[in-house]
Structure formats: C-alpha cells, structure tokens
Wavefront OBJ file of the C-alpha trace (Angstrom):
o trace
v -8.752 -23.170 -9.903
v -7.564 -22.665 -6.335
v -6.006 -19.262 -5.738
v -2.612 -18.915 -4.110
v -2.602 -17.461 -0.592
v -1.642 -13.821 -0.140
v 1.944 -13.480 1.029
v 3.746 -10.279 2.057
v 7.179 -9.883 3.635
v 9.093 -6.796 4.720
v 12.284 -6.063 6.639
v 12.514 -3.132 9.035
v 14.690 -1.683 11.773
v 12.929 -2.573 14.995
v 12.945 -4.920 17.954
v 10.462 -7.703 18.620
v 8.675 -6.009 21.512
v 8.065 -2.772 19.581
v 6.800 -4.491 16.444
v 4.646 -6.828 18.521
v 3.028 -3.855 20.245
v 2.305 -2.003 16.982
v 0.706 -5.070 15.415
v -1.049 -6.673 18.384
v -2.575 -3.557 19.973
v -5.924 -2.829 18.241
v -5.700 0.955 18.664
v -2.298 0.945 16.905
v -3.105 -1.781 14.384
v -6.059 0.041 12.835
v -3.921 3.164 12.344
v -1.587 1.589 9.786
v -3.613 -1.251 8.235
v -5.748 -0.181 5.246
v -7.803 -3.349 5.535
v -9.423 -2.312 8.820
v -11.265 0.809 9.937
v -11.824 -0.455 13.457
v -10.730 -3.420 15.594
v -12.278 -4.216 18.968
v -11.061 -6.983 21.271
v -13.805 -8.893 23.092
v -13.572 -9.989 26.757
v -11.985 -13.409 27.273
v -10.857 -15.823 29.931
v -7.166 -16.336 30.603
v -6.668 -19.425 28.419
v -9.127 -18.571 25.649
v -8.185 -17.326 22.218
v -8.616 -13.603 21.783
v -11.781 -12.863 19.782
v -12.275 -9.512 18.077
v -14.702 -7.574 15.909
v -13.476 -5.769 12.814
v -14.974 -3.217 10.443
v -13.894 -1.959 7.049
v -15.404 1.144 5.484
v -15.931 0.749 1.745
v -17.295 4.223 1.019
v -20.678 5.905 0.659
v -21.348 5.290 4.349
v -21.148 1.516 3.904
v -18.974 -0.827 5.935
v -18.274 -4.542 6.149
v -17.970 -6.185 9.550
v -16.790 -9.578 10.739
v -15.413 -11.520 13.664
v -12.093 -13.226 14.195
v -9.846 -14.817 16.759
v -6.125 -14.617 17.247
v -3.487 -16.145 19.451
v 0.156 -15.156 19.832
v 2.823 -17.756 20.479
v 6.300 -16.731 21.589
v 9.082 -17.374 24.030
v 10.668 -14.220 25.413
v 14.094 -15.835 24.939
v 13.422 -16.759 21.293
v 14.252 -14.666 18.225
v 10.939 -15.570 16.555
v 7.255 -15.021 17.318
v 4.091 -16.156 15.566
v 0.518 -14.902 15.728
v -2.194 -17.064 14.131
v -5.504 -15.704 12.926
v -8.930 -16.962 11.880
v -11.604 -14.630 10.546
v -14.955 -14.617 8.832
v -18.030 -12.601 8.038
v -21.730 -13.165 7.400
v -22.189 -9.591 6.234
v -24.039 -9.467 2.863
v -21.415 -7.097 1.396
v -18.456 -9.269 2.374
v -16.869 -11.325 -0.396
v -14.916 -13.288 2.227
v -16.788 -15.972 4.107
v -14.021 -17.636 6.133
v -10.255 -17.384 6.228
v -7.121 -17.966 8.244
v -3.489 -16.992 8.296
v -0.565 -15.907 10.437
v 1.958 -13.196 11.163
v 5.563 -14.161 11.766
v 8.289 -12.046 13.372
v 11.952 -13.013 12.877
v 14.793 -11.109 14.581
v 17.864 -11.050 12.329
v 21.506 -10.912 13.368
v 21.879 -7.438 11.818
v 19.293 -6.031 14.239
v 16.467 -5.881 11.696
v 13.235 -7.821 11.820
v 11.596 -9.755 9.012
v 7.860 -9.343 9.372
v 5.704 -11.515 7.136
v 2.169 -12.694 6.689
v 0.375 -15.369 4.739
v -3.374 -15.850 4.644
v -6.021 -17.596 2.602
v -9.791 -17.341 2.489
v -12.936 -18.716 0.853
v -15.350 -16.513 -1.030
v -19.129 -16.412 -1.316
v -21.506 -16.165 -4.314
v -20.138 -19.205 -6.106
v -18.414 -18.829 -9.484
v -19.102 -15.068 -9.867
v -17.590 -14.489 -6.422
v -14.486 -16.489 -7.319
v -13.960 -14.526 -10.529
v -14.435 -11.169 -8.794
v -11.891 -12.305 -6.225
v -9.416 -13.481 -8.837
v -9.600 -10.459 -11.126
v -10.130 -7.623 -8.695
v -10.490 -8.246 -4.979
v -7.478 -10.475 -4.270
v -4.962 -8.271 -6.135
v -6.371 -5.225 -4.339
v -6.237 -6.940 -0.955
v -2.664 -8.092 -1.553
v -1.623 -4.579 -2.560
v -3.364 -3.062 0.504
v -1.534 -5.521 2.777
v 1.855 -4.745 1.212
v 1.295 -0.976 1.214
v 0.189 -1.098 4.855
v 3.316 -3.034 5.835
v 5.471 -0.255 4.380
v 3.367 2.374 6.190
v 4.091 0.464 9.404
v 7.813 0.402 8.572
v 7.895 4.173 8.133
v 6.003 4.642 11.388
v 8.480 2.532 13.351
v 11.693 3.557 11.589
v 11.024 7.265 10.964
v 8.205 8.018 13.410
v 6.057 9.025 10.424
v 2.476 8.537 11.549
v 0.250 6.599 9.083
v -2.108 9.572 8.744
v 0.835 11.609 7.442
v 1.759 8.836 4.983
v -1.815 8.597 3.713
v -2.132 12.365 3.269
v 1.208 12.459 1.434
v 0.083 9.655 -0.883
v -3.131 11.530 -1.699
v -1.169 14.715 -2.438
v 1.128 12.761 -4.758
v -1.852 11.360 -6.667
v -3.011 14.913 -7.356
v 0.518 15.873 -8.456
v 0.492 13.045 -10.998
v -2.982 14.071 -12.179
v -1.768 17.641 -12.638
v 1.196 16.586 -14.783
v -0.991 14.153 -16.749
v -3.650 16.754 -17.538
v -0.956 19.308 -18.373
v 0.568 16.982 -20.991
v -2.839 15.943 -22.350
v -3.621 19.613 -22.929
v -0.226 20.185 -24.556
v -0.734 17.127 -26.731
v -4.190 17.941 -27.996
v -3.258 21.540 -28.776
v -0.016 20.291 -30.363
v -1.878 18.273 -33.004
v -2.385 21.519 -34.907
v 1.328 21.726 -35.670
v 2.550 18.119 -35.457
v 0.679 14.840 -35.043
v 3.861 13.140 -33.858
v 4.574 15.765 -31.175
v 0.954 15.752 -30.029
v 0.907 11.958 -29.731
v 4.210 11.944 -27.849
v 2.934 14.489 -25.333
v -0.278 12.547 -24.754
v 1.786 9.379 -24.285
v 3.897 11.186 -21.706
v 0.700 12.237 -19.950
v -0.420 8.602 -19.815
v 2.845 7.651 -18.087
v 1.905 9.878 -15.161
v -1.206 7.768 -14.578
v 0.660 4.445 -14.479
v 2.033 3.220 -11.105
v 5.538 2.616 -12.406
v 8.130 0.912 -10.237
v 10.649 3.755 -10.475
v 8.409 6.769 -10.954
v 11.202 9.086 -9.843
v 12.849 8.528 -13.242
v 9.865 10.212 -14.925
v 10.286 13.162 -12.578
v 14.016 13.384 -13.320
v 13.541 13.219 -17.106
v 10.841 15.890 -17.010
v 12.965 18.153 -14.787
v 15.878 17.735 -17.209
v 13.682 18.517 -20.233
v 12.400 21.757 -18.754
v 15.859 22.726 -17.543
v 16.920 22.397 -21.168
v 14.110 24.694 -22.251
v 15.459 27.317 -19.847
v 18.867 27.274 -21.563
v 17.155 27.451 -24.954
v 15.288 30.547 -23.830
v 11.841 28.983 -24.328
v 9.148 30.128 -21.847
v 11.828 30.623 -19.209
v 9.632 31.279 -16.151
v 7.245 28.374 -16.834
v 10.152 26.054 -17.614
v 11.921 26.943 -14.357
v 8.760 26.363 -12.321
v 8.013 23.002 -13.952
v 11.617 21.845 -13.692
v 11.806 22.646 -9.978
v 8.338 21.221 -9.328
v 9.222 17.992 -11.171
v 12.459 17.535 -9.223
v 10.874 18.346 -5.853
v 7.938 16.006 -6.401
v 10.394 13.291 -7.467
v 12.163 13.581 -4.117
v 8.735 13.561 -2.468
v 7.902 10.316 -4.299
v 10.946 8.555 -2.839
v 9.683 9.235 0.686
v 6.240 7.692 0.149
v 5.200 4.216 1.280
v 5.047 1.675 -1.504
v 3.893 -1.919 -1.855
v 7.030 -2.471 -3.942
v 9.171 -2.193 -0.828
v 7.853 -5.629 0.178
v 8.310 -9.150 -1.128
v 5.167 -10.788 -2.479
v 6.471 -14.300 -3.093
v 7.793 -16.789 -0.584
v 11.308 -18.036 -1.195
v 11.460 -21.633 -2.376
l 1 2 3 4 5 6 7 8 9 10 11 12 13 14 15 16 17 18 19 20 21 22 23 24 25 26 27 28 29 30 31 32 33 34 35 36 37 38 39 40 41 42 43 44 45 46 47 48 49 50 51 52 53 54 55 56 57 58 59 60 61 62 63 64 65 66 67 68 69 70 71 72 73 74 75 76 77 78 79 80 81 82 83 84 85 86 87 88 89 90 91 92 93 94 95 96 97 98 99 100 101 102 103 104 105 106 107 108 109 110 111 112 113 114 115 116 117 118 119 120 121 122 123 124 125 126 127 128 129 130 131 132 133 134 135 136 137 138 139 140 141 142 143 144 145 146 147 148 149 150 151 152 153 154 155 156 157 158 159 160 161 162 163 164 165 166 167 168 169 170 171 172 173 174 175 176 177 178 179 180 181 182 183 184 185 186 187 188 189 190 191 192 193 194 195 196 197 198 199 200 201 202 203 204 205 206 207 208 209 210 211 212 213 214 215 216 217 218 219 220 221 222 223 224 225 226 227 228 229 230 231 232 233 234 235 236 237 238 239 240 241 242 243 244 245 246 247 248 249 250 251 252 253 254 255 256 257 258 259 260 261 262 263 264 265 266 267 268
C-alpha cells in the first residue's frame, strides 16, 4: 500500500523576505528544524541547482547523512514563492533512500503568510522497511516537521529562539513526569483504604503521560482540586503549592510549540 505524502501547513505573522531567509539560509534552517543537525551548501555555478549535505544525529554518537538539491522559484512582485527539493541517502542507517518535495510561501491579504510543505520518499529494506516506516518512522517524521514549523513561527513572531523552545519543552516533559509519578504514588498507597480511589489516582497519573490536545485543562482541573483542599483544611501547605504549581505550569504549557498548531491534511 502506497503511503500518503507528509503534508504540514501553518500560518504566521511574517513577510515573504523574512520567512524566506529563515528557511533558505542553512545556518538558520538547522536551528529550528528537528529533522536536521547540520546543513551545508556546496559550491555551484550560477545556473545550477543548489546541492547540499545534511546530517541528522540519532543519538549514541550516531548520525545519518545524505545529499540533496534545492531550487527556489519566485518573482519579487508575486505574493507566492516555491522551493523544490530532492534528497537521498546511501547511509546504512537511513530508512529513506530517495525523496522529493516542496515548500510553498503564500502571502495573505491579512498580512500573514501560509507556509506549507509536502514531501514523499521511498524506503529501503523491502517489506520490513515499509512497515517500520508506516508504523513508526513516518508518523514521527510528520510530527517533527509540524513541531518544527511551530518552533519557527514562535521564532519569527515572538523572537523566541528555537533553543529556548526546546529547553522549555524538555522542562515541561519533566513537569508532567513529576505529576504522573506523584499520582502513581498516591494511587498505590491509596489502595490500602479504597481500591476505587487508588485506581482513580493512577488513572489521573496516566493522563499526565498522554500528549492530549488541550493539556491545559488537566492543569486547570488539578489546580481547582487542590484549591478545594485548601478550603477544606486538608494538608493546606501542600495543597497551596500543588495548586499554584499546576496553574503556573498550565500557563507555561500554552506558550510551548506544538504540532497541533499546524494543519496536517491538505484541503480538498
């Protein structure tokens, strides 16, 4: 079964020249795009397509490298620009053998820009490679593309450097782990008095591990619960701390980049 191409679209407050610079300059591109650790343009003649080398670190000191070529097409008087891309790798750790796609920039009447991409690729290793791609790699790659687009939006709109966004996202993961472990502990110790209460607390702990669309609601509910405990006179100091921490981390969550701020399906 042929897989659908990866499609990601986002709208941001910018102008064409600024967005073009942030996406077409290798030193800037690698800062916001999770898919690449390094991008190096190769020397070219005036009318040749721009070839480049790319690297992606996959952990444990390992990295995947490949080569690609890109060409940008635009008229300075037009409200649209397009950049086409072809890429491939012979690296033994690369699941992608060859691929191609494009970036499209559309200036809207409201002053915003619609920035979108669509790309497709062929995998290696036959049927096992296709199943790994379908079940794991393609969803991960699509998410990384979407998340990176929102990181770019925050960089351009709010001057929030991608390194700051990445650090904030890591901190938030640890916040969710803290709340999850806290409720797991409460649940397992709560089994001694009530199986229902213990199960409910463990279930609440599981919610903190799930990437929910509106995670801030979990923060708000938890802050409200502990605020109620304060009025009931139950563990007042701990309840105040957890209520404030829940509310503050909920506000923090709303400021993080998210793949859900993008569109993943092309309009018919």
